[in-house]
C-alpha positions as CSV (number, residue, x, y, z in Angstrom):
1,M,-7.9,25.0,-2.6
2,S,-4.2,25.7,-2.9
3,P,-2.1,24.2,-5.7
4,L,-0.9,20.6,-5.3
5,V,2.8,20.2,-5.6
6,G,4.3,16.8,-6.0
7,I,7.6,16.0,-4.3
8,P,9.2,12.7,-5.5
9,V,10.8,10.9,-2.6
10,C,13.7,8.4,-2.3
11,A,13.8,4.7,-1.9
12,R,15.7,3.9,1.4
13,E,16.1,1.1,3.9
14,I,15.2,2.3,7.3
15,N,15.8,-0.1,10.2
16,G,15.9,-2.9,7.8
17,T,12.6,-2.0,6.2
18,P,12.3,-0.8,2.5
19,S,10.9,2.7,2.8
20,H,10.0,5.9,0.9
21,A,11.3,9.1,2.5
22,T,12.7,12.6,2.0
23,P,13.6,15.4,4.5
24,A,10.6,17.2,5.9
25,R,12.0,20.6,5.0
26,Y,11.0,20.3,1.4
27,A,7.3,19.9,2.1
28,E,7.5,22.6,4.8
29,A,9.0,25.1,2.3
30,V,6.3,24.3,-0.3
31,L,3.6,24.9,2.3
32,A,5.1,28.0,4.1
33,A,7.1,29.7,1.4
34,A,5.3,28.8,-1.8
35,G,1.7,28.7,-0.4
36,C,1.0,25.3,-1.9
37,T,0.0,21.9,-0.6
38,P,2.8,19.3,-0.8
39,V,2.1,15.7,-1.9
40,L,4.8,13.1,-1.6
41,L,5.2,10.9,-4.7
42,P,6.6,7.3,-4.1
43,P,9.4,6.1,-6.3
44,V,7.5,3.5,-8.2
45,G,8.5,4.3,-11.7
46,E,6.4,5.5,-14.7
47,A,3.2,4.7,-12.8
48,M,3.6,8.1,-11.2
49,L,3.1,9.9,-14.5
50,A,-0.7,9.5,-13.9
51,A,-0.3,11.9,-10.9
52,L,0.5,14.8,-13.3
53,D,-3.2,15.0,-14.2
54,R,-3.8,16.3,-10.6
55,L,-0.6,18.2,-9.8
56,D,0.0,21.9,-10.3
57,G,3.8,21.8,-9.7
58,I,6.8,19.6,-9.0
59,V,9.7,20.1,-6.6
60,L,12.6,17.8,-7.0
61,S,14.4,17.4,-3.7
62,G,18.0,16.8,-2.7
63,S,19.2,13.4,-1.6
64,P,22.4,11.6,-0.4
65,S,22.0,9.4,-3.5
66,N,23.3,10.1,-7.0
67,V,21.9,9.5,-10.4
68,E,23.2,6.3,-11.9
69,P,26.1,7.0,-14.3
70,A,24.6,4.8,-17.0
71,R,21.6,7.2,-17.2
72,Y,23.9,9.8,-18.8
73,G,26.2,7.5,-20.7
74,A,29.2,7.4,-18.3
75,S,31.1,4.1,-18.5
76,E,32.7,4.4,-15.1
77,D,30.9,4.5,-11.7
78,L,32.9,6.6,-9.2
79,T,30.3,6.5,-6.5
80,P,29.2,2.8,-6.2
81,G,26.6,2.1,-3.6
82,K,25.3,5.7,-3.6
83,H,22.5,5.3,-6.2
84,D,18.7,5.2,-6.1
85,P,17.6,3.5,-9.3
86,A,13.9,3.5,-8.2
87,R,14.0,7.3,-7.8
88,D,15.8,7.7,-11.2
89,A,13.1,5.5,-12.8
90,T,10.4,7.8,-11.4
91,T,11.9,11.3,-11.7
92,L,13.5,11.2,-15.1
93,P,10.3,10.4,-17.1
94,L,8.3,12.6,-14.7
95,I,10.5,15.6,-15.4
96,R,10.2,15.2,-19.2
97,A,6.4,14.8,-19.0
98,A,6.0,17.7,-16.6
99,L,8.0,20.0,-18.9
100,D,6.1,18.8,-22.0
101,R,2.9,19.8,-20.3
102,G,4.1,23.1,-18.9
103,V,3.8,22.1,-15.2
104,P,6.0,24.4,-13.1
105,L,9.1,22.7,-11.8
106,L,11.7,23.6,-9.2
107,A,14.7,21.3,-9.0
108,I,17.0,21.4,-5.9
109,C,20.4,19.8,-5.4
110,R,20.0,16.2,-6.7
111,G,17.0,17.6,-8.5
112,I,19.1,19.9,-10.7
113,Q,21.2,16.9,-11.6
114,E,18.2,14.8,-12.5
115,L,16.8,17.7,-14.5
116,N,20.1,17.9,-16.5
117,V,20.2,14.1,-17.1
118,A,16.5,13.9,-18.0
119,L,17.1,16.4,-20.8
120,G,20.3,14.8,-22.1
121,G,23.1,16.4,-20.1
122,T,26.0,14.8,-18.1
123,L,27.3,15.1,-14.6
124,I,30.6,15.4,-12.8
125,Q,30.7,12.5,-10.4
126,Q,33.2,13.9,-8.0
127,V,33.6,17.7,-8.2
128,Q,36.3,17.7,-5.5
129,N,38.6,15.7,-7.8
130,V,38.4,18.0,-10.8
131,P,41.5,20.3,-11.0
132,G,40.6,23.9,-10.1
133,R,37.4,23.0,-8.4
134,E,36.6,23.4,-4.7
135,D,35.4,20.6,-2.4
136,H,31.6,21.3,-2.2
137,R,30.8,18.3,0.1
138,S,29.3,18.7,3.5
139,R,31.7,19.6,6.3
140,G,29.8,17.8,9.0
141,G,28.7,19.4,12.3
142,T,25.2,20.3,13.3
143,L,22.4,20.7,10.8
144,E,22.7,24.5,11.1
145,E,26.4,24.3,10.5
146,R,26.0,22.1,7.5
147,Y,23.4,24.3,5.9
148,A,25.0,27.6,6.6
149,P,26.0,29.8,3.6
150,R,29.2,28.4,2.0
151,H,30.2,30.6,-0.8
152,E,29.1,33.3,-3.2
153,I,27.5,32.7,-6.6
154,T,27.1,35.0,-9.6
155,L,23.6,35.2,-10.9
156,S,22.4,36.2,-14.3
157,G,19.2,36.1,-16.5
158,Q,15.8,35.4,-15.1
159,L,17.2,33.9,-11.9
160,A,19.0,37.2,-11.1
161,W,15.8,39.0,-11.8
162,L,13.8,36.7,-9.5
163,L,16.2,37.1,-6.6
164,G,16.8,40.8,-7.3
165,R,20.5,40.6,-7.2
166,S,23.6,39.5,-9.3
167,I,25.6,38.1,-6.4
168,T,24.5,36.2,-3.3
169,R,25.7,33.5,-0.8
170,V,24.3,30.0,-0.8
171,N,24.4,26.9,1.3
172,S,25.5,24.6,-1.5
173,L,26.8,21.2,-0.4
174,H,27.2,18.4,-2.9
175,E,29.6,15.9,-4.5
176,Q,28.2,15.8,-8.0
177,A,27.3,18.7,-10.3
178,I,26.3,19.5,-13.9
179,D,29.1,18.8,-16.4
180,R,27.7,19.3,-19.9
181,P,24.4,21.2,-19.7
182,A,21.5,19.6,-21.5
183,P,20.2,21.2,-24.7
184,G,17.6,23.8,-23.7
185,L,19.2,24.6,-20.3
186,V,20.5,28.1,-19.7
187,V,23.1,28.5,-17.0
188,E,22.1,31.4,-14.7
189,A,24.2,30.8,-11.6
190,V,27.9,29.9,-11.2
191,A,30.2,29.4,-8.2
192,P,33.7,31.1,-8.1
193,D,35.3,27.8,-9.2
194,G,33.0,27.4,-12.3
195,T,30.6,24.9,-10.8
196,I,27.1,25.4,-12.2
197,E,24.7,26.5,-9.4
198,G,21.5,27.4,-11.2
199,V,19.8,26.8,-14.5
200,R,16.6,27.8,-16.4
201,V,14.9,25.5,-18.8
202,A,14.6,27.8,-21.8
203,S,12.9,25.1,-23.8
204,A,10.1,24.6,-21.3
205,T,6.6,26.1,-22.0
206,G,6.2,26.7,-18.3
207,W,8.2,28.0,-15.2
208,A,11.2,25.7,-14.7
209,F,14.4,26.3,-12.8
210,G,17.0,24.3,-11.1
211,V,19.4,25.2,-8.3
212,Q,22.3,23.3,-6.8
213,W,22.0,24.9,-3.3
214,H,19.3,24.3,-0.7
215,P,16.7,27.2,-0.6
216,E,14.3,24.9,1.3
217,Y,16.4,25.0,4.5
218,R,14.7,27.6,6.8
219,A,13.1,29.0,3.6
220,V,10.9,31.6,5.2
221,E,14.0,33.1,7.0
222,N,16.0,33.7,3.8
223,P,15.0,36.5,1.4
224,D,16.4,34.6,-1.6
225,S,14.5,31.4,-0.7
226,V,11.3,33.4,-0.2
227,A,11.7,35.0,-3.6
228,L,12.3,31.7,-5.3
229,F,9.5,29.8,-3.7
230,H,7.1,32.7,-4.0
231,A,7.8,32.8,-7.8
232,F,7.3,29.0,-8.0
233,G,4.1,29.2,-6.0
234,S,2.8,32.0,-8.3
235,A,3.6,29.9,-11.3
236,C,1.6,27.0,-9.8
237,R,-1.4,29.2,-9.2
238,S,-1.2,30.4,-12.8
239,W,-1.1,26.8,-13.9
240,V,-4.3,26.1,-11.9
241,G,-5.9,28.9,-13.8
242,L,-4.8,27.6,-17.1
243,R,-6.1,24.1,-16.3
244,R,-9.5,25.5,-15.2
245,A,-9.8,27.6,-18.4
246,A,-9.1,24.5,-20.5
């Protein structure tokens, strides 16, 4: 049996009905590029901590929503109406518990922001309004146009080793980003304007990385995405072995 990877989903209203959802490409990437079995986790709060007893990995997906500013001590909310408190209440404790156990974790887009907040870091709420920063938001168009490579990033540390290069181009599109990295996070990817694009959780006992871009989009067609998801899948399989040995 392949490793089970949990993907926390968002709380949304679809056609007037409260729903739980996330883009299909995250589960598809876990299955095709990581070689693991995806399991969607509803945003029902700390009750989902019980799922960690059966999970071999966690993928934190991107989302149109933002982490509530109060979660990282911000007194001003610059993006009202764009929050998902049910997801925050689920992912933030789940992240801390997964890292404490050593469960492999890959955080993508909103996920890297959740990872930073869960460990005590802060966020820039509107990168485009920070002097010297570029506008990283989606430019619209077709799905292919929106998720096409946008800019280069400089890689370092273990993330550079995983991808086998120090510079690459990524399909990064977002409004918010890491401001002050949390204790225990090591910055390993940066955009030309200084925006943090990738981190490693040095304080984690297991495999744990976060990226601001979208490696899940057409993952099997992109060598960087294949390398990242393959490494994550290998970590999940190693975790399965550790659990069986225990």
